[in-house]
N, C-alpha and C positions, 0 to 999 in steps of 0.2 A: 305234422300238420303245420300249415302256414296260418299265423294269427292274421286277424282282420285288422285292416290299417284303423288306427285312432284318429277319426277326423275331428275329435273335441279338443285334442291337445293344442293345434294351431290357435283355436278360438279362445282357450284358456289363457294362453301365453298373450295374445292380442288384448284380452280383457286386463290382464295383470298388468301389461304394459300402458294401458289406458289409464288405470289406477295409479300406477307409479308416476305416469306424467302428470296427472291431476294433482298428485299429492306434492309433487315438486314445484308444480305452478302454485300452489296455495301456499307452500312455504316461502316461495319467493315473493308472492303478493303480501304474505305476513311481514315478511323482513322489510320489502318496501315500505309499507304502511308504519312500520315501526321506526324506521329511518326517518320518513317524513315527519312523523310525529316527534322524534327527537330534534329534528331541524327547527320544527315549529316552535317546540318548547326552549330550545337554545336562542331562538329568534326572538321570543317574547322575553326570555332573561335578559339579552342583549339590551332590547329597547328599554326594559324596565330599569336597567342600570345607566343607560345614556339618556332616556326620554321617558322618566317616570310620569311627568305631567300628561305627556299625551296618553298613555295607557291609563291613568287614573281619570282623566277627562272623559275618556271613551266608556268607562265603567259607569260613571255617573250618567252618561248618555243613555246607554242601555237601560240602567234602572229608571230614568225618567221616561223613555218610550215604554216600558213595561208597567209601569204606574198608570200612565195615561191609557193604554190599551185597556187594562183590567179595570181601570176606575170607569171609563166610558161604557164599557159593557155591562158593568154591574148598575150603573146609575140607570141606564135603559132598562135592566131586569127590575129593579127595585121600583122604578117609575111605571112599569106596566101593570102593575097590582094595585088595588085599592088601598091595601094594607101598607104598601110602601109609600103611596103618595100621603096617607096619612102620617106616616113616620117622618117624610121630610117636613111636613107641615104640622109637626107638634107644637105644643104650647109655647116652649122656649124658642122654637123657630119662628113662630107667629109673631113674637113680640119683635125681633129683631126686623121681620118684614114690614110690620105696622110703622115702627120708628122709621124704616127706609123710606117708606111711602110718604111721611111727614116730610123728611129731608128732601125728597123730591119734588114736593110740592112746595118747596121753599120755606118752610117752618123749621126754623133752627132754635127755636126758643127753649128746647130741652124740659118743656113744661111736666114730662113724665116723670121727672125726678121730685117733683113737688108732693110732699106729704098729703095725704087725703084718700079718698075711697075710689071706687071704680077701677078701671083698668090700669091707672098710674100707680095703683097702691102696690101691684104686683110687679112693676118695672123699675121701681127707684133705683135699683141697683144696676141697670144695664147701662154698658158704655157705649159711646157714639161712634168708635171707628169701625166695627163691624158694619154697622147699617149704613155708614157712609159708603163702604165698598159696594154693598148691595144696590144703594141707591143709584151709584155710578154705573154698575153692571146693567141695571134695568133701563138706565137712560140709553145706554149703548146699544140696547135691543135685546139683551140677554133675559127675555122674560120667562117666567115659569119656574117652579122649583128645581126640575132638573137641570135646567141651564145653569142655574144659580150654583147647584151642587158641584158643576163642573169648575165653576170659579174656586170653590173650595180645594177642588183635586189640583189645580194650579198653584195654590198656595203649598200644599204638599210637595209637589214638584220643586217650585222655588226653595224650599227649605232644603232638599237635597243639595242645591246649587249654594246656598248660603253655608251650610257645613262644609263643603268642599272649599269655597272660598276662605273659610276660617281656617281650615287645615292648611291651605296652600300659602297663604299671605301672613298669618298670625303665627301658626307654628311652623312654617317654612318646610312643609311636608305634603306635596301632593298626594301621596299614598295615605298619609294621615287623612287627609281630605276625604278621599274616596271611602276610607273605613267609617268615618264619621257620617258620610252620606248612607253608608250601608245601615247603621244604626238606626237612622230615621227610615229608611227603606222598608226594614222588616218590622216596623211598628204599626201591627195591624189595627190596633185600636184607632189610631190616626186616620188610617185609610177608610175605616169603617164609619167613623163620624163625617169624614169629609163626603162620602158618597151616600149616606143615609139620612143626615140630618144637616139642618143650616144652623150649625154653631160655631162658637168663637174660636174652638182650639186650633184648627188648622193655621189660621191667621196668627194666633199668639204664638203657637211654636216656632212658626218663621221669624217673627220680630224677637222673640226671646233667645232663639240661636244666634241671631246676629248682635244682640245685646251680650250675651254671654262670651261670643268672641271678641267684641271690642273691649269688654271687660278684662279679657285675659291679655289683650294687647296693651292696656294700660299698665296692668300687673307686671308685664314684662319690660316694658320700655317707657313707663312714666311720661308719655306725651300727652301735651295739651289737648291737640286735637283728638286723641283717643278718648280723653276725659269729655268733651264736648259731645262727641259722637255718642258716647254712652248715655249721657245724660238725655239726649233726644230720643234715643231708641228706648230707653228705658220708660219715658213718657209715653211714647206709642205703644208700649206693652201696657201699661196702665189704662191707655184709652181703650184698648181692647178687651182686657179682663181685670177686674178689681184686684186680683191676686198679683197683678204686675207690680202693685206697689210693694209687695214682699220682695220680688225680684230686685227692684231699684233699692230698696233700702238694705237687703243683704249684701249685694256688690258694692254699694256705697261703704257700708261697714268695714268690709275686708279691704277696700281700696286704701282708705285712712289709716287702717290698722298696719296694712303693708308699708305705707309710707312713714308711719311713725316707728316702725321696727327699724326701717332702713335710717331714719333720723338719728335713731339713739346708736345704732351701729357706726355711723360716721361720728357721733359725737365722741364714742368711746376711742375710735381711731385718732380723733384730735388729741384727746387726752394722753393717750399712749406716746404721740408725736411730742407732746409738750414735755413729757418726762424724760426724753432723750436729749443729750447735750448738743446743741447746736451752736456753730458759728455765727458771727455778724451781730447786728445789734437786735434786741429783743423787740418784738412786735409790741404795739401800743394795745391797750384795752378796746379802743374804737376800731382798729384793724381786726382784732380777734372777734369782735361782735359782728362786724361786716361779714366776714368770711364764714362765721357759724351758719351751718344749714339750718332751714327753717321749713315748716310745713307750709305748703303753696295755699295759703288760706284765699287768697285772691280768686286762684284758679277754681276751688271749692265753691266759692261764692258765685262764680260765673256758671258753673256747671249746674248749681241749684236754681240759679235765675232762669236758665234756659229750659232745665226741666219743668218749672212752673209755668213758663210761657207756652211750651208745647203742650201740657197737660191742662191748659186752661179751659178747653171746651167741656171739661168734666166738672172742675171744681169750681169754676165761675158761677155756672148755674146752681150748683147746689149752695153756693154760699148766698146767692140772691133769694133762692126760694126757701132755704131752710136756716140760713145762718150758719151752717155748719159745712165747710168744703169738702168734708170726707163723709158727709152723710149718704149712705148706701142702703136705705130701707130697713128691710127686716133681715139683713146679713149678719148684723151684730149679734141677734139672738143664737146664731149658731156657737158663738163663742161661750155661751153661758147656760145652756141647756144641754141634754143627753139624748133627747129625743127630736126625731125630724118634724113630727107633726106639732111639737111645741114651738119649733125654731121658724117654721114655715107659715106665718102668719102675716099676710100682706098688711102693709102699713108701716108706720114708725116701730123702731125697736121697742119690745115690751121687756126685756131682761138686761141686766147689767153685773158687773162683777160683785156687787153687794147682794144681789138676789141670789147669785150662785153661792157665795160663802154662808148664806143664811140657810141653804139646804144642804151643804155638801161639807164634807170633811177634808182634810190634808189627804187622807187615804182614797178616798173617792177621786180627787184630782190625780194623784198619782197614778190609779188604776185607768183613768181616763186617758191620761198621757201615754202611759204604756201600751194601752190598746191602739192609739194613734201612731205610735212610732212603729209598733209592728206591722200596723195596716199600710202606712205610706211608705217606709223604708225597706220593708221586706216583702209584703204581698204585692203591692204595686208593681214593683220592677219585674217580678217574677210571672206574675199572672196577667198583667195587662200590658207593659211595654214589652215583654217577652223574655223568656230564659235565656235565650241565645245573647240577647243584647245585654242583659243582667250579668251574665257571666264574663263578656268582654268588658263590661264597666268595671266589675270587681278586679280582673287582671290588669287593666290600665291603672287603677287606683293603688294596687299592691306595687306595679312597676314605679309609679310616681313617687310613693312612699319611699320606696329602696333608693330611688335616685335623689330623693330630696329636692324635687324640682320646686322650688318655693313658689313662683305664680300659680302653678296648677294645683298646688295644695292649698293656697289661699280660695282658689276658684271651689274647692271640695268643700271647703268651710261655709262658702256661700250658699253652695247647694243644700248643705244641710239647714242652714239657718232660714233660708227662704221658704222651706217645707215644714218648718216647725209649727207656724199657724195652721196649716193644713192638718197636720198630725192632731193638733189640740181639737180640731173641729171634726175630725173623721167619725166620731162616735154618732152625733147627730147627722151627719152628711156622708153616708157611707159610699158615695160613689168614688170610684177610682180613677175616672178619666180626669179628673181636676189635677190630682198630684202626678198623674202620668204626665200630663203635658207639662207640668212645672219641672219634671227631672229629666225629661227626655232631652231637652238642650244641653244640659250638663253633661250628661252621659256621652253625646255625640262629640262634644269640644273636648272634654278629658280623654276619650278614646284618641283623638287626633293628637293630643298633646303628648300623650304616652307613645304613640306610634313615631311621632317626631323625635322624641327623646331616643327612643331605642335605635332609630336609624341613625341618630348623630352618634350614639356611642359606637353603633357598628362601623361606621365611617371612621371614627377616631381609632378603632383597634386595628382595622385594616390598613389605615394610613403608614404606620411604620413597615408594615409588610411590603407594601406597595413602593415605598421608598427605597427598601433595600433591593427590591427587584430592579427598580430603576437604575440605582447605583451599579448593582452586578451587570445589567445588560450594558451600561456605559463603559464600565471596567474591560468588557469583553470586547466591546467594539473598539475599545482603546488599543487593547493587546493585539487584536487582528491587524490594525492599521500598522502597529509597530513592527509585527513579524512580516507584513508584506513590506514595509520599507526596508527591513534587513535583507529580506529575500533579493530586492532589486538591487541593493548595494553590493550584495555577493555578486549577482550576475554583472 
């Protein structure tokens, strides 16, 4: 019996062929994508090696664009609700807006710092820099809280570029600058303040980042220009927030301590040289005194004078109205009480160190300081600045300690010192945004310094291998030329 022809077999074979062809095409496409990705990565790697500054700058451009897009969208969302507008115009924000209105109307008397009742009793600690910025922005046509919030957003974006500039020019590492900008970019607390409230932290972090970077420049190179620039920037930080005085004092202390340490090292080296036998006539005592290294006291004096001149819009009115150039209203209460309600009493300060010691023991003081240290140095970096930034900062600090990078380690000491008053006052003033804004610039600059140190070490390690490769290539080329010459002679 003849079997019926199977008409399904050719169709099945065609279907199988199509599946195989599709599979082959998919494999070819996947391989092409893989090769393209490898080429792209190789190109990026080559660009990073040959032009790291360009790639790093592009990364900061992308971060800036992202911040602006997110920030503008969020400001519009916040300002579309009554709750959001009330948040933008909170009591603290309203203080700055009222002072800005006085400045815009030509009243620069700073009468709000005078002790007394009424509205001025709750504003004596306010500083003039941020209201001046608001007044200028309003005079330029940026009226309304949402528009002014965009000015705050611009401060955050400018801080990205300040961190990048510190990494590029102070630490000599564009990649380090991009990493420092990344630390600022991921600080959500700064973004939230900039877009939700009209407060001083965005402007302060910008100025403080520049101040810390210039401080590191002085610690590295001891230049007089860097010292003067530090004095001016530190004064601007103080004109923005009162705790800017802690930043100025901490960096000033470590700068002098660094100079003293180098002076003693130089003197020790001179004594060792004197102990060695040398030919020629011995130097006179006058020549020895003339060549002995000395602290740059005149430079310090010039820097202090510049600081006082730049900061004069704050301390001169306070001296006139109160007789105390550092009078800041009830802020002093936070130093000597444990409760916010007791500290936040508008008017002149009501508590002092004597009242504190009358009611507290040494154990109470130790417990208070321990609470503040935990709050400022442990909880604030993790919960407010961000766990990622805190981890990167810890890795950077460990790397700098291992490398014994003296300028960066002096900067670490300054970071700890300037936050100590904030740790002491953390019990009555439990907000974490203030210590976060104080620590964030140091985190960014220390990260840039560690990245620059690591890249410098990597280049030093790769230099001998590169030199050996170049030497081998030169020897090989020379041997090839010798062989070619011998061959030509034989012919």
